[in-house]
C-alpha positions as a LaTeX table, in Angstrom:
\begin{tabular}{lrrr}
\hline
Residue & $x$ (\AA) & $y$ (\AA) & $z$ (\AA) \\
\hline
Met1 & 166.69 & 215.99 & $-86.14$ \\
Gly2 & 170.12 & 215.34 & $-87.57$ \\
Leu3 & 172.68 & 213.30 & $-85.66$ \\
Phe4 & 175.30 & 216.02 & $-86.23$ \\
Asp5 & 173.02 & 218.66 & $-84.69$ \\
Thr6 & 172.44 & 216.42 & $-81.67$ \\
Ile7 & 176.16 & 215.85 & $-81.17$ \\
Met8 & 176.83 & 219.58 & $-81.47$ \\
Gly9 & 174.03 & 220.38 & $-79.00$ \\
Asn10 & 171.78 & 222.26 & $-81.44$ \\
Ala11 & 168.01 & 221.99 & $-81.52$ \\
Ser12 & 166.39 & 220.99 & $-84.81$ \\
Glu13 & 162.79 & 221.15 & $-85.97$ \\
Thr14 & 160.60 & 218.17 & $-85.08$ \\
Ser15 & 157.06 & 217.14 & $-86.02$ \\
Ala16 & 154.47 & 219.60 & $-84.69$ \\
Ser17 & 151.71 & 216.97 & $-84.89$ \\
Asp18 & 153.71 & 214.51 & $-82.76$ \\
Val19 & 154.37 & 217.21 & $-80.16$ \\
Gln20 & 150.68 & 218.27 & $-80.27$ \\
Glu21 & 149.68 & 214.71 & $-79.42$ \\
Glu22 & 152.26 & 214.45 & $-76.62$ \\
Leu23 & 151.24 & 217.78 & $-75.04$ \\
Thr24 & 147.45 & 217.44 & $-75.41$ \\
Pro25 & 146.98 & 217.05 & $-71.61$ \\
Ile26 & 148.63 & 220.42 & $-70.89$ \\
Leu27 & 147.47 & 222.52 & $-73.83$ \\
Ala28 & 144.63 & 225.02 & $-73.41$ \\
Ala29 & 141.37 & 224.72 & $-75.32$ \\
Asn30 & 141.90 & 225.76 & $-78.96$ \\
Glu31 & 145.70 & 225.82 & $-78.47$ \\
Thr32 & 147.67 & 224.23 & $-81.29$ \\
Val33 & 151.36 & 223.56 & $-81.77$ \\
Thr34 & 152.66 & 225.56 & $-84.73$ \\
Ser35 & 156.27 & 224.32 & $-84.57$ \\
Ala36 & 158.65 & 222.54 & $-82.23$ \\
Phe37 & 162.40 & 222.17 & $-81.89$ \\
Lys38 & 164.05 & 219.27 & $-80.09$ \\
Leu39 & 167.45 & 218.99 & $-78.42$ \\
Val40 & 168.02 & 215.40 & $-77.25$ \\
Arg41 & 165.10 & 215.24 & $-74.74$ \\
Asp42 & 164.34 & 218.96 & $-74.32$ \\
Leu43 & 161.78 & 220.81 & $-76.46$ \\
Ser44 & 161.04 & 224.40 & $-77.45$ \\
Val45 & 157.40 & 224.43 & $-78.50$ \\
Phe46 & 155.67 & 227.31 & $-80.28$ \\
Thr47 & 151.89 & 227.27 & $-80.02$ \\
Asn48 & 149.37 & 229.79 & $-81.27$ \\
Lys49 & 149.17 & 231.17 & $-77.69$ \\
Arg50 & 152.61 & 230.76 & $-76.03$ \\
Leu51 & 156.15 & 229.44 & $-76.10$ \\
Ile52 & 156.70 & 226.36 & $-73.95$ \\
Leu53 & 160.25 & 225.37 & $-72.97$ \\
Ile54 & 160.33 & 221.75 & $-71.81$ \\
Asp55 & 163.33 & 220.55 & $-69.81$ \\
Lys56 & 163.37 & 216.80 & $-69.11$ \\
Gln57 & 165.67 & 216.20 & $-66.15$ \\
Gly58 & 167.47 & 213.25 & $-64.64$ \\
Leu59 & 168.49 & 209.93 & $-66.15$ \\
Thr60 & 164.96 & 208.72 & $-66.76$ \\
Gly61 & 163.50 & 212.05 & $-67.85$ \\
Arg62 & 160.50 & 211.58 & $-65.55$ \\
Lys63 & 161.05 & 214.93 & $-63.88$ \\
Val64 & 159.94 & 217.58 & $-66.35$ \\
Asn65 & 160.07 & 221.38 & $-66.09$ \\
Tyr66 & 157.49 & 223.20 & $-68.26$ \\
His67 & 158.31 & 226.91 & $-68.70$ \\
Ser68 & 155.33 & 228.64 & $-70.27$ \\
Ile69 & 155.94 & 232.08 & $-71.80$ \\
Pro70 & 153.01 & 234.07 & $-73.18$ \\
Tyr71 & 154.05 & 235.90 & $-76.35$ \\
Lys72 & 152.89 & 239.22 & $-74.86$ \\
Ser73 & 155.61 & 238.99 & $-72.17$ \\
Ile74 & 158.42 & 238.78 & $-74.76$ \\
Thr75 & 159.93 & 242.25 & $-75.12$ \\
Gln76 & 162.62 & 241.44 & $-77.69$ \\
Phe77 & 164.54 & 238.58 & $-79.23$ \\
Ile78 & 167.77 & 238.02 & $-81.11$ \\
Val79 & 168.55 & 235.21 & $-83.50$ \\
Glu80 & 172.27 & 234.93 & $-84.14$ \\
Thr81 & 172.94 & 232.84 & $-87.21$ \\
Ala82 & 175.96 & 230.72 & $-87.96$ \\
Gly83 & 178.98 & 231.49 & $-90.10$ \\
His84 & 180.39 & 229.31 & $-92.87$ \\
Phe85 & 182.01 & 226.69 & $-90.65$ \\
Asp86 & 179.65 & 227.04 & $-87.70$ \\
Thr87 & 176.54 & 224.84 & $-87.78$ \\
Asp88 & 174.61 & 226.39 & $-84.94$ \\
Ala89 & 172.54 & 229.46 & $-84.20$ \\
Glu90 & 171.43 & 231.00 & $-80.94$ \\
Leu91 & 168.09 & 232.44 & $-79.86$ \\
Lys92 & 167.95 & 234.96 & $-77.00$ \\
Ile93 & 164.56 & 236.00 & $-75.63$ \\
Trp94 & 164.03 & 238.84 & $-73.16$ \\
Leu95 & 160.93 & 238.82 & $-70.96$ \\
Ser96 & 159.33 & 241.81 & $-69.29$ \\
Gly97 & 160.59 & 242.12 & $-65.73$ \\
Lys98 & 163.74 & 240.05 & $-66.31$ \\
Ala99 & 167.18 & 241.49 & $-67.03$ \\
Asp100 & 168.81 & 238.35 & $-68.44$ \\
Pro101 & 167.61 & 236.62 & $-71.60$ \\
Ile102 & 166.61 & 233.01 & $-72.01$ \\
Glu103 & 169.09 & 231.35 & $-74.40$ \\
Ile104 & 168.34 & 228.44 & $-76.73$ \\
Glu105 & 170.79 & 226.76 & $-79.12$ \\
Leu106 & 169.36 & 225.94 & $-82.56$ \\
Ser107 & 170.59 & 224.44 & $-85.78$ \\
Ala108 & 171.41 & 227.04 & $-88.42$ \\
Ser109 & 168.65 & 225.62 & $-90.62$ \\
Ser110 & 166.05 & 226.24 & $-87.87$ \\
Ala111 & 167.01 & 229.86 & $-87.15$ \\
Gln112 & 164.88 & 231.42 & $-89.88$ \\
Ala113 & 161.78 & 229.38 & $-88.96$ \\
Val114 & 162.13 & 230.30 & $-85.28$ \\
Gln115 & 162.54 & 233.98 & $-86.08$ \\
Gln116 & 159.54 & 233.97 & $-88.42$ \\
Asn117 & 157.38 & 232.12 & $-85.89$ \\
Leu118 & 158.25 & 234.51 & $-83.06$ \\
Ala119 & 157.62 & 237.57 & $-85.23$ \\
Thr120 & 154.29 & 236.17 & $-86.43$ \\
Gln121 & 153.08 & 235.42 & $-82.90$ \\
Met122 & 154.36 & 238.62 & $-81.27$ \\
Phe123 & 153.09 & 241.06 & $-83.89$ \\
Ser124 & 149.71 & 239.58 & $-84.76$ \\
\hline
\end{tabular}
């Protein structure tokens, strides 16, 4: 993760194997991390079964919110890429039964990987 992306508040890709090791206690049998994107302490984790949004709260980060989204509940998504002088991108995900999307800020360099991963998981 680049320092500039962190300062700007954009998530950047992080090591899937490190995240796999960290999340082993909460992953299902035969569930593997395919990619992960980190924003300071928060994570957006793509596995072969679901999307996990991890929100570490408070000063110590001991309180953690795990939002698990099965790919089958995603009805649509938008990846808005950056312009020439803009270094961020935005991911919006709509879930069945919810009117408002979930929004995640990404680095421009991560936008294509996120879009490809979502498409692969949703349409396979």
